[in-house]
All heavy atoms as an XYZ file, in Angstrom:
763
protein
N      11.352     18.596    -20.745
C      12.134     17.839    -19.736
C      12.045     16.448    -19.975
O      10.976     15.865    -20.239
C      11.565     18.243    -18.363
C      12.202     17.594    -17.219
S      11.860     18.385    -15.649
C      13.088     19.667    -15.627
N      13.166     15.652    -19.866
C      13.087     14.265    -20.144
C      12.645     13.435    -18.850
O      12.721     14.013    -17.809
C      14.502     13.737    -20.534
O      15.468     13.842    -19.390
C      15.028     14.457    -21.715
N      12.217     12.250    -19.093
C      11.936     11.378    -17.912
C      13.033     11.223    -16.990
O      12.863     11.167    -15.717
C      11.286     10.077    -18.344
C       9.861     10.150    -18.931
O       9.226     11.130    -18.639
O       9.528      9.248    -19.657
N      14.231     11.054    -17.524
C      15.391     10.840    -16.669
C      15.723     12.061    -15.855
O      16.080     11.900    -14.627
C      16.607     10.525    -17.630
C      17.838     10.290    -16.770
C      19.112      9.954    -17.673
N      20.234      9.759    -16.798
C      20.740      8.621    -16.404
N      20.035      7.537    -16.625
N      21.830      8.536    -15.597
N      15.567     13.274    -16.441
C      15.790     14.513    -15.706
C      14.740     14.632    -14.558
O      15.075     14.993    -13.392
C      15.693     15.696    -16.557
O      16.661     15.537    -17.625
C      16.009     17.036    -15.842
N      13.532     14.246    -14.882
C      12.439     14.288    -13.842
C      12.718     13.273    -12.746
O      12.593     13.629    -11.605
C      11.090     14.032    -14.586
O      10.854     14.997    -15.568
C       9.887     14.046    -13.643
N      13.118     12.088    -13.124
C      13.383     11.092    -12.160
C      14.504     11.581    -11.243
O      14.464     11.359    -10.018
C      13.854      9.724    -12.750
C      14.025      8.571    -11.728
C      14.880      7.520    -12.301
N      16.212      7.853    -12.532
C      17.168      8.024    -11.605
N      16.881      7.759    -10.260
N      18.368      8.349    -11.905
N      15.567     12.102    -11.767
C      16.639     12.628    -11.001
C      16.240     13.769    -10.013
O      16.649     13.714     -8.876
C      17.779     13.130    -11.950
C      18.574     12.084    -12.677
O      18.331     10.842    -12.340
O      19.274     12.288    -13.576
N      15.301     14.537    -10.459
C      14.805     15.649     -9.569
C      14.032     15.084     -8.382
O      14.103     15.491     -7.272
C      14.004     16.538    -10.400
N      13.187     14.057     -8.664
C      12.447     13.407     -7.619
C      13.279     12.721     -6.684
O      13.232     12.792     -5.470
C      11.388     12.463     -8.196
C      10.549     11.734     -7.141
C      10.249     13.217     -9.032
N      14.261     11.955     -7.254
C      15.218     11.203     -6.437
C      15.996     12.082     -5.543
O      16.213     11.812     -4.333
C      16.138     10.353     -7.336
N      16.414     13.317     -6.072
C      17.130     14.215     -5.182
C      16.251     14.830     -4.039
O      16.740     14.969     -2.970
C      17.650     15.418     -6.039
N      14.975     15.009     -4.364
C      14.105     15.476     -3.258
C      13.919     14.455     -2.178
O      13.978     14.677     -1.072
C      12.703     15.787     -3.883
C      12.695     17.050     -4.791
S      11.084     17.207     -5.544
C      10.576     18.720     -4.789
N      13.716     13.203     -2.622
C      13.650     12.128     -1.685
C      14.841     11.858     -0.861
O      14.839     11.652      0.318
C      13.275     10.829     -2.383
C      11.887     10.764     -3.133
C      11.753      9.489     -3.876
C      10.786     10.913     -2.150
N      15.970     12.112     -1.431
C      17.351     12.055     -0.805
C      17.483     13.034      0.342
O      17.847     12.855      1.400
C      18.513     12.144     -1.765
C      19.820     11.826     -1.211
C      19.950     10.338     -0.910
O      19.372      9.461     -1.598
O      20.602     10.109      0.194
N      16.949     14.296     -0.021
C      17.062     15.472      0.946
C      16.093     15.160      2.113
O      16.393     15.675      3.238
C      16.738     16.698      0.282
C      17.842     17.389     -0.612
C      17.622     18.756     -1.022
N      16.462     18.854     -1.863
C      16.465     18.797     -3.132
N      17.448     18.438     -3.767
N      15.260     18.980     -3.784
N      15.069     14.427      1.867
C      14.090     14.126      2.910
C      14.620     12.901      3.748
O      13.918     12.539      4.735
C      12.725     13.728      2.267
C      12.113     14.857      1.589
S      10.606     14.388      0.591
C       9.559     13.899      1.980
N      15.624     12.300      3.364
C      16.152     11.020      4.048
C      15.488      9.800      3.648
O      15.663      8.762      4.319
N      14.685      9.866      2.540
C      13.971      8.752      2.088
C      14.654      7.979      0.925
O      14.214      6.946      0.478
C      12.506      9.058      1.698
C      11.695      9.571      2.835
C      10.344     10.075      2.270
C      11.494      8.519      3.878
N      15.772      8.623      0.423
C      16.441      8.053     -0.780
C      16.723      6.601     -0.701
O      16.433      5.821     -1.675
N      17.284      6.071      0.344
C      17.586      4.649      0.421
C      16.403      3.760      0.462
O      16.449      2.570      0.194
C      18.463      4.492      1.684
C      18.684      5.838      2.147
C      17.841      6.813      1.566
N      15.280      4.293      0.905
C      14.079      3.448      1.204
C      12.983      3.560      0.085
O      12.162      2.772      0.057
C      13.544      3.756      2.514
C      14.353      3.418      3.695
C      13.860      3.843      5.050
N      14.148      5.249      5.109
C      13.527      6.016      6.056
N      12.646      5.593      6.874
N      13.915      7.286      6.051
N      13.124      4.623     -0.719
C      12.018      4.822     -1.751
C      12.714      5.020     -3.128
O      13.516      5.858     -3.228
C      11.169      6.036     -1.399
C      10.093      6.207     -2.440
C      10.379      5.785      0.001
N      12.362      4.177     -4.026
C      12.852      4.294     -5.443
C      11.846      5.009     -6.251
O      10.589      4.927     -6.014
C      13.263      2.886     -5.921
N      12.273      5.676     -7.300
C      11.423      6.296     -8.259
C      11.740      5.904     -9.635
O      12.904      5.846    -10.065
C      11.397      7.863     -7.996
C      12.797      8.414     -8.260
C      10.355      8.511     -8.904
N      10.615      5.737    -10.481
C      10.837      5.645    -11.887
C       9.812      6.656    -12.533
O       8.840      7.001    -11.935
C      10.436      4.230    -12.470
O       9.091      3.895    -12.023
C      11.414      3.159    -11.830
N      10.196      7.081    -13.674
C       9.324      8.070    -14.358
C       9.159      7.620    -15.869
O      10.113      7.302    -16.508
C       9.908      9.516    -14.298
C       9.008     10.460    -15.090
C      10.006      9.903    -12.872
N       7.927      7.554    -16.209
C       7.596      7.187    -17.646
C       6.434      8.144    -18.115
O       5.402      8.240    -17.508
C       7.209      5.785    -17.791
C       7.050      5.330    -19.210
C       6.774      3.806    -19.326
O       7.320      3.074    -18.542
O       6.029      3.559    -20.320
N       6.799      8.944    -19.132
C       5.800      9.899    -19.729
C       5.322     10.875    -18.642
O       4.228     11.299    -18.655
N       6.277     11.288    -17.789
C       5.959     12.266    -16.794
C       5.216     11.632    -15.546
O       4.826     12.439    -14.627
N       4.964     10.367    -15.581
C       4.273      9.750    -14.458
C       5.268      9.104    -13.529
O       6.048      8.161    -13.993
C       3.234      8.728    -14.857
C       2.123      9.416    -15.776
C       2.509      8.109    -13.750
C       1.191      8.599    -16.430
N       5.442      9.684    -12.338
C       6.449      9.105    -11.400
C       5.759      7.964    -10.524
O       4.653      8.082    -10.051
C       6.899     10.254    -10.490
N       6.527      6.860    -10.446
C       6.040      5.852     -9.556
C       7.043      5.692     -8.386
O       8.243      5.569     -8.630
C       6.000      4.390    -10.341
O       5.087      4.580    -11.456
C       5.471      3.301     -9.372
N       6.458      5.719     -7.170
C       7.348      5.627     -5.993
C       7.011      4.201     -5.373
O       5.952      3.713     -5.201
C       6.819      6.662     -4.953
C       6.881      8.026     -5.400
C       6.289      8.910     -4.312
C       8.227      8.555     -5.792
N       8.179      3.498     -5.121
C       8.133      2.187     -4.583
C       9.119      2.114     -3.441
O      10.275      2.456     -3.548
C       8.470      1.130     -5.644
C       8.486     -0.241     -5.101
C       7.524      1.274     -6.856
N       8.675      1.492     -2.317
C       9.580      1.306     -1.140
C       8.865      1.133      0.115
O       7.562      0.839      0.115
N       9.495      1.350      1.175
C       8.911      1.214      2.550
C       9.322      2.355      3.506
O      10.447      2.789      3.420
C       9.370     -0.113      3.152
C       8.912     -1.325      2.350
C       9.391     -2.638      2.959
N       8.822     -2.839      4.263
C       8.046     -3.769      4.648
N       7.794     -4.720      3.662
N       7.488     -3.854      5.773
N       8.378      2.848      4.183
C       8.704      3.938      5.097
C       8.171      3.495      6.516
O       7.397      2.529      6.605
C       8.008      5.272      4.701
O       6.571      5.101      4.669
C       8.606      5.794      3.351
N       8.631      4.318      7.415
C       8.230      4.029      8.897
C       6.812      4.314      9.109
O       6.183      3.659     10.056
C       9.138      4.773      9.812
N       6.211      5.244      8.474
C       4.836      5.593      8.736
C       4.173      6.223      7.544
O       4.886      6.590      6.614
C       4.663      6.589      9.928
C       5.466      7.822      9.743
O       5.281      8.539      8.744
O       6.216      8.135     10.725
N       2.869      6.342      7.558
C       2.119      6.795      6.392
C       2.446      8.327      6.200
O       2.505      8.708      5.041
C       0.571      6.736      6.713
N       2.836      9.031      7.163
C       3.219     10.477      6.944
C       4.386     10.617      5.959
O       4.373     11.498      5.262
N       5.407      9.745      6.176
C       6.519      9.778      5.334
C       6.130      9.434      3.838
O       6.614     10.050      2.960
C       7.647      8.827      5.826
C       8.275      9.301      6.994
C       9.402      8.342      7.526
O       9.327      7.134      7.194
N      10.305      8.802      8.248
N       5.187      8.523      3.669
C       4.867      8.100      2.430
C       4.029      9.205      1.650
O       4.219      9.545      0.522
N       3.187      9.963      2.443
C       2.476     11.107      1.894
C       3.441     12.226      1.593
O       3.178     12.904      0.618
C       1.349     11.505      2.792
C       0.192     10.485      2.950
C      -0.238     10.143      4.204
C      -0.433      9.966      1.813
C      -1.195      9.209      4.322
C      -1.436      9.097      1.949
C      -1.843      8.695      3.251
N       4.400     12.386      2.436
C       5.399     13.488      2.149
C       6.177     13.183      0.909
O       6.429     14.131      0.154
C       6.317     13.621      3.453
N       6.548     11.958      0.697
C       7.270     11.628     -0.510
C       6.368     11.949     -1.669
O       6.860     12.301     -2.694
C       7.757     10.120     -0.473
N       5.154     11.471     -1.691
C       4.183     11.717     -2.690
C       4.044     13.211     -3.029
O       4.087     13.683     -4.173
C       2.787     11.117     -2.371
C       1.802     11.282     -3.402
C       0.365     10.702     -2.920
O       0.404      9.634     -2.271
O      -0.591     11.312     -3.262
N       3.865     14.080     -2.019
C       3.714     15.401     -2.162
C       4.980     16.065     -2.812
O       4.894     16.920     -3.743
C       3.436     16.110     -0.872
N       6.148     15.631     -2.366
C       7.386     16.082     -2.903
C       7.518     15.754     -4.420
O       7.872     16.548     -5.192
C       8.564     15.567     -2.154
N       7.113     14.418     -4.759
C       7.153     14.105     -6.202
C       6.291     14.920     -6.971
O       6.590     15.320     -8.100
C       6.833     12.607     -6.251
N       5.130     15.316     -6.502
C       4.086     16.144     -7.170
C       4.692     17.517     -7.528
O       4.327     18.140     -8.549
C       2.795     16.227     -6.377
S       1.760     14.828     -6.476
N       5.569     18.002     -6.673
C       6.175     19.320     -6.870
C       7.374     19.364     -7.811
O       7.782     20.414     -8.270
C       6.628     19.902     -5.459
C       5.423     20.230     -4.605
C       6.037     21.071     -3.395
N       7.028     20.436     -2.612
C       6.827     19.555     -1.626
N       5.644     19.269     -1.212
N       7.891     18.955     -1.084
N       7.909     18.163     -8.161
C       9.048     18.102     -8.990
C       8.698     18.581    -10.337
O       7.653     18.213    -10.927
C       9.677     16.723     -9.018
N       9.632     19.324    -11.028
C       9.438     19.726    -12.452
C       9.304     18.511    -13.381
O      10.080     17.623    -13.232
C      10.589     20.540    -12.758
C      11.423     20.638    -11.542
C      10.859     19.686    -10.495
N       8.241     18.521    -14.178
C       8.079     17.439    -15.214
C       7.145     16.361    -14.778
O       6.723     15.517    -15.597
N       6.757     16.337    -13.432
C       5.898     15.296    -12.970
C       4.428     15.658    -13.381
O       3.951     16.777    -12.874
C       6.050     15.063    -11.478
C       4.939     14.124    -10.972
C       7.449     14.460    -11.176
N       3.723     14.820    -13.997
C       2.313     15.063    -14.302
C       1.414     14.314    -13.467
O       0.209     14.657    -13.254
C       2.068     14.654    -15.782
C       2.926     15.395    -16.738
C       2.511     14.984    -18.248
N       2.394     13.569    -18.426
C       1.363     13.011    -19.007
N       0.278     13.792    -19.461
N       1.256     11.730    -19.206
N       1.885     13.158    -12.850
C       1.029     12.313    -11.987
C       2.067     11.511    -11.110
O       3.144     11.287    -11.547
C       0.097     11.448    -12.754
N       1.538     11.045    -10.013
C       2.364     10.133     -9.115
C       1.518      8.856     -8.749
O       0.280      8.980     -8.373
C       2.615     10.916     -7.781
C       3.434      9.984     -6.899
C       3.540     12.154     -8.102
N       2.206      7.786     -8.835
C       1.632      6.505     -8.392
C       2.474      6.172     -7.099
O       3.581      6.013     -7.163
C       1.739      5.424     -9.489
C       0.987      5.791    -10.656
C       1.226      4.060     -8.823
C       1.362      4.864    -11.919
N       1.677      6.139     -6.023
C       2.346      5.920     -4.712
C       2.208      4.429     -4.343
O       1.065      4.005     -3.953
C       1.715      6.853     -3.698
C       2.464      6.687     -2.292
O       3.192      5.734     -2.094
N       2.143      7.644     -1.439
N       3.249      3.716     -4.404
C       3.230      2.279     -4.055
C       4.142      2.083     -2.802
O       4.808      1.057     -2.699
C       3.661      1.363     -5.193
C       2.801      1.530     -6.410
C       2.634      0.140     -6.993
N       1.455      0.195     -7.921
C       1.596      0.213     -9.232
N       2.776      0.191     -9.739
N       0.477      0.227     -9.952
N       4.167      3.055     -1.969
C       5.033      3.064     -0.807
C       4.254      2.289      0.273
O       3.106      2.688      0.602
C       5.402      4.447     -0.296
C       6.261      5.155     -1.374
C       6.215      4.365      0.965
C       6.588      6.609     -1.037
N       4.874      1.334      0.910
C       4.297      0.589      2.007
C       4.823      1.074      3.329
O       5.910      1.560      3.413
C       4.564     -0.920      1.923
C       4.080     -1.546      0.630
C       4.493     -3.063      0.486
O       5.107     -3.591      1.509
O       4.263     -3.654     -0.563
N       4.054      0.969      4.435
C       4.479      1.350      5.737
C       5.053      0.061      6.454
O       4.245     -0.934      6.537
C       3.351      1.966      6.507
C       3.120      3.423      6.068
C       2.518      3.577      4.783
O       1.471      2.945      4.565
N       3.137      4.350      3.901
N       6.175      0.129      7.020
C       6.745     -0.949      7.804
C       5.871     -1.060      8.986
O       5.623     -0.118      9.766
C       8.182     -0.724      8.189
C       8.707     -1.747      9.143
C       9.025     -0.445      7.030
N       5.344     -2.332      9.305
C       4.541     -2.623     10.501
C       3.116     -2.090     10.360
O       2.473     -2.052     11.357
N       2.672     -1.644      9.200
C       1.355     -1.285      9.004
C       0.375     -2.389      9.307
O       0.702     -3.504      8.986
C       1.132     -0.678      7.600
N      -0.729     -2.097      9.881
C      -1.733     -3.144     10.129
C      -2.194     -3.729      8.830
O      -2.346     -3.006      7.769
C      -2.902     -2.530     10.945
C      -2.668     -0.995     10.692
C      -1.185     -0.797     10.351
N      -2.548     -5.035      8.803
C      -3.062     -5.713      7.624
C      -4.624     -5.725      7.678
O      -5.186     -6.401      8.493
C      -2.621     -7.151      7.626
C      -2.991     -7.914      6.406
O      -3.715     -7.324      5.539
O      -2.595     -9.078      6.278
N      -5.204     -4.895      6.797
C      -6.644     -4.777      6.917
C      -7.355     -6.140      6.569
O      -8.357     -6.418      7.132
C      -7.027     -3.761      5.838
C      -5.893     -3.578      5.049
C      -4.718     -3.960      5.768
N      -6.700     -7.003      5.733
C      -7.320     -8.267      5.492
C      -7.364     -9.114      6.760
O      -8.357     -9.842      7.046
C      -6.574     -9.008      4.308
C      -6.947     -8.463      3.021
O      -7.902     -7.763      2.851
O      -6.214     -8.973      2.068
N      -6.328     -8.965      7.584
C      -6.331     -9.802      8.831
C      -7.517     -9.396      9.752
O      -8.190    -10.192     10.355
C      -5.020     -9.601      9.533
N      -7.757     -8.052      9.736
C      -8.870     -7.559     10.594
C     -10.279     -8.083     10.087
O     -11.093     -8.455     10.793
C      -8.896     -6.006     10.596
C      -7.636     -5.450     11.374
O      -7.104     -6.198     12.226
O      -7.379     -4.260     11.062
N     -10.409     -8.068      8.790
C     -11.652     -8.605      8.161
C     -11.737    -10.051      8.396
O     -12.951    -10.549      8.767
C     -11.636     -8.198      6.625
C     -12.796     -8.888      5.937
C     -11.721     -6.782      6.367
N     -10.727    -10.782      8.180
C     -10.797    -12.293      8.393
C     -11.169    -12.612      9.896
O     -11.952    -13.391     10.084
C      -9.446    -12.928      8.079
N     -10.589    -11.814     10.757
C     -10.891    -12.112     12.231
C     -12.294    -11.780     12.533
O     -13.022    -12.587     13.224
C      -9.880    -11.195     13.035
C      -9.906    -11.514     14.576
C      -8.907    -10.740     15.379
N      -7.538    -10.904     14.822
C      -6.874     -9.991     14.061
N      -7.415     -8.799     13.736
N      -5.623    -10.212     13.612
N     -12.850    -10.629     12.071
C     -14.204    -10.291     12.279
C     -15.235    -11.200     11.668
O     -16.128    -11.677     12.281
C     -14.484     -8.918     11.655
N     -14.929    -11.656     10.435
C     -15.708    -12.662      9.818
C     -15.765    -13.993     10.596
O     -16.769    -14.609     10.795
C     -15.397    -12.842      8.325
N     -14.617    -14.496     10.934
C     -14.489    -15.804     11.651
C     -15.190    -15.644     13.033
O     -15.928    -16.590     13.514
C     -13.027    -16.133     11.837
N     -15.087    -14.570     13.660
C     -15.716    -14.374     14.989
C     -17.286    -14.361     14.858
O     -18.039    -14.950     15.628
C     -15.243    -13.112     15.676
C     -13.846    -13.119     16.162
O     -13.297    -14.259     16.187
O     -13.212    -12.081     16.479
N     -17.696    -13.678     13.812
C     -19.181    -13.587     13.550
C     -19.703    -14.983     13.210
O     -20.834    -15.367     13.730
C     -19.407    -12.634     12.349
N     -18.996    -15.830     12.481
C     -19.531    -17.106     12.096
C     -19.481    -18.017     13.373
O     -20.368    -18.789     13.554
C     -18.591    -17.820     11.066
C     -18.839    -17.189      9.609
C     -17.868    -17.753      8.707
C     -20.245    -17.526      9.108
N     -18.506    -17.874     14.275
C     -18.391    -18.699     15.429
C     -19.508    -18.342     16.381
O     -19.910    -19.215     17.249
C     -16.976    -18.420     16.135
N     -20.139    -17.173     16.306
C     -21.200    -16.782     17.238
C     -22.550    -17.241     16.779
O     -23.568    -17.179     17.480
C     -21.211    -15.196     17.300
N     -22.562    -17.927     15.553
C     -23.857    -18.496     15.080
C     -24.023    -19.983     15.470
O     -23.340    -20.777     15.065
C     -23.959    -18.414     13.549
C     -23.835    -16.871     13.086
C     -25.214    -18.971     13.041
C     -23.686    -16.657     11.559
N     -24.988    -20.153     16.540
C     -25.073    -21.409     17.097
C     -25.413    -22.552     16.083
O     -24.959    -23.621     16.104
C     -26.100    -21.449     18.181
C     -25.680    -20.645     19.420
C     -26.758    -20.657     20.514
O     -27.597    -21.589     20.521
O     -26.736    -19.725     21.337
N     -26.285    -22.210     15.019
C     -26.653    -23.185     14.018
C     -25.552    -23.683     13.197
O     -25.589    -24.686     12.459
C     -27.815    -22.564     13.114
C     -29.103    -22.344     13.932
O     -29.252    -22.897     14.973
O     -29.830    -21.524     13.370
N     -24.374    -23.122     13.120
C     -23.242    -23.529     12.423
C     -22.169    -24.346     13.237
O     -21.110    -24.637     12.740
C     -22.525    -22.227     11.771
C     -23.374    -21.453     10.841
C     -22.555    -20.291     10.275
C     -23.755    -22.297      9.591
N     -22.504    -24.651     14.398
C     -21.534    -25.219     15.344
C     -20.914    -26.472     14.808
O     -19.721    -26.709     14.940
C     -22.221    -25.518     16.714
N     -21.684    -27.435     14.117
C     -21.187    -28.625     13.649
C     -20.594    -28.563     12.250
O     -20.223    -29.640     11.695
N     -20.684    -27.391     11.686
C     -20.318    -27.207     10.273
C     -19.101    -26.299     10.164
O     -19.216    -25.044     10.166
C     -21.397    -26.635      9.471
C     -22.651    -27.550      9.557
O     -22.608    -28.704      9.271
N     -23.804    -27.025      9.871
N     -17.914    -26.861     10.083
C     -16.688    -26.008      9.911
C     -16.716    -25.273      8.658
O     -16.847    -25.740      7.652
C     -15.534    -26.992      9.977
C     -16.082    -28.287      9.540
C     -17.531    -28.272      9.989
N     -16.615    -23.861      8.865
C     -16.513    -22.984      7.803
C     -15.270    -22.188      7.782
O     -14.925    -21.634      8.915
C     -17.662    -21.983      7.662
C     -19.094    -22.777      7.552
C     -17.527    -21.021      6.534
C     -20.239    -21.995      7.624
N     -14.469    -22.182      6.741
C     -13.172    -21.542      6.693
C     -13.461    -20.159      5.962
O     -14.090    -20.148      4.977
C     -12.145    -22.322      6.053
S     -10.567    -21.533      5.867
N     -12.821    -19.141      6.539
C     -12.875    -17.804      5.938
C     -11.536    -17.604      5.281
O     -10.545    -17.708      5.864
C     -13.218    -16.773      7.024
C     -13.122    -15.360      6.431
C     -14.472    -16.942      7.714
N     -11.626    -17.027      3.983
C     -10.362    -16.509      3.395
C     -10.646    -15.065      2.926
O     -11.751    -14.794      2.496
C      -9.889    -17.404      2.186
O     -10.872    -17.444      1.166
N      -9.630    -14.319      2.913
C      -9.736    -12.834      2.537
C      -8.577    -12.444      1.662
O      -7.432    -12.747      2.027
C      -9.769    -11.955      3.846
C     -10.055    -10.530      3.428
C     -10.861    -12.325      4.815
N      -8.880    -11.805      0.609
C      -7.884    -11.361     -0.288
C      -8.351     -9.951     -0.804
O      -9.426     -9.829     -1.381
C      -7.612    -12.230     -1.459
N      -7.522     -8.849     -0.500
C      -7.898     -7.521     -0.986
C      -9.384     -7.128     -0.481
O     -10.086     -6.550     -1.273
C      -7.758     -7.407     -2.443
C      -6.357     -7.609     -2.900
O      -5.458     -7.167     -2.126
O      -6.091     -8.203     -3.984
N      -9.753     -7.534      0.649
C     -11.012     -7.108      1.226
C     -12.197     -7.926      0.858
O     -13.303     -7.702      1.249
N     -11.873     -8.959     -0.036
C     -12.998     -9.803     -0.486
C     -13.085    -11.071      0.331
O     -12.044    -11.832      0.484
C     -12.872    -10.227     -1.943
C     -13.937    -11.130     -2.427
C     -12.873     -8.909     -2.854
N     -14.210    -11.378      1.024
C     -14.248    -12.500      1.859
C     -14.956    -13.671      1.063
O     -15.884    -13.557      0.411
C     -15.240    -12.241      3.098
C     -15.464    -13.415      3.901
C     -14.632    -11.037      3.916
N     -14.255    -14.834      1.204
C     -14.829    -16.041      0.593
C     -15.065    -17.079      1.700
O     -14.061    -17.266      2.536
C     -13.827    -16.625     -0.415
O     -13.643    -15.694     -1.432
C     -14.375    -17.893     -1.093
N     -16.139    -17.754      1.799
C     -16.426    -18.733      2.761
C     -16.312    -20.123      2.086
O     -16.818    -20.341      1.022
C     -17.819    -18.586      3.348
C     -18.154    -17.195      3.940
C     -19.599    -17.250      4.400
C     -17.165    -16.927      5.129
N     -15.570    -21.075      2.859
C     -15.444    -22.394      2.323
C     -16.066    -23.369      3.314
O     -15.724    -23.212      4.515
C     -13.887    -22.690      2.204
C     -13.171    -21.759      1.344
N     -13.091    -21.961      0.022
C     -12.512    -20.595      1.619
C     -12.380    -20.882     -0.566
N     -11.967    -20.092      0.477
N     -16.733    -24.378      2.871
C     -17.383    -25.210      3.793
C     -18.698    -25.767      3.303
O     -19.202    -25.414      2.250
N     -19.435    -26.495      4.187
C     -20.760    -27.046      3.811
C     -21.660    -26.725      5.067
O     -21.255    -26.967      6.158
C     -20.643    -28.635      3.698
C     -21.933    -29.179      3.379
C     -19.665    -28.920      2.575
N     -22.802    -26.351      4.711
C     -23.779    -25.990      5.726
C     -25.000    -26.862      5.461
O     -25.488    -27.038      4.335
C     -24.197    -24.535      5.680
C     -25.306    -24.204      6.729
C     -23.028    -23.647      5.848
């Protein structure tokens, strides 16, 4: 089975699920990559499961984002900034928190 045939099979499955316009698929070497946005995580997981069932798919990379999904980095940044603000000894020393992919970096002088 060719990658194009496999891609067409996955795309048809996504279309039947109503996800065709929102999720695109590419296939290379039998590895399907799903890219797009869905309303919730359940739709993303359903698209992934459907792709796994398609003939010729050996693996799936799920890069589907959820519209309106909470940003985990924002939660981490808020918690770190709140924790620093609660430390009285740091009151006169402004410290800025930055977060990228769950990694916290503190900027400032103590």
